[in-house]
C-alpha angles and dihedrals in degrees: 000000000000124000133196114235130174129220086231091065091049093046090050089052091049093049094046091050095047094245122147092002095166095044121101121239090245091054090048090050091056092047091048091050091052093047094049093046090048087057092050096260125141136222109240103169135017129205097007110171113253122232109215117180100220138113094216095053094145089060095050101048114078140108093278098040130034128345126245091212132016143187121251125219142189115224135170104260091224088067096058091095089055091048094051092044088055092047090049090061093059 
C-alpha cells in the first residue's frame, strides 16, 4: 500500500527529535528527496503550502525551523521504518 507523506511532516519530526539541528530546511528537503527516492518513492507535488496549527506561525517558519512550503511524496508504507531509521541517523 502506498501512502502520501510530506517533507513538512518529516522536517517537523526531525526538529522535534533534535536531529539535524544545524541543517537548513532547504538542505533537509534535498536529503529527504534523496532518501525517499532511494526507497523507491516518488515526488508528486512541489512547493505545497504547509498548514501549521500555531498562533506564532511567523516565529516557527524559518530556515532552521519549519518550512513554509514542502514537497509531497508517495512511498510504499512498508518502507516507513527504513525512512525513519535513515532520518534518525541525521
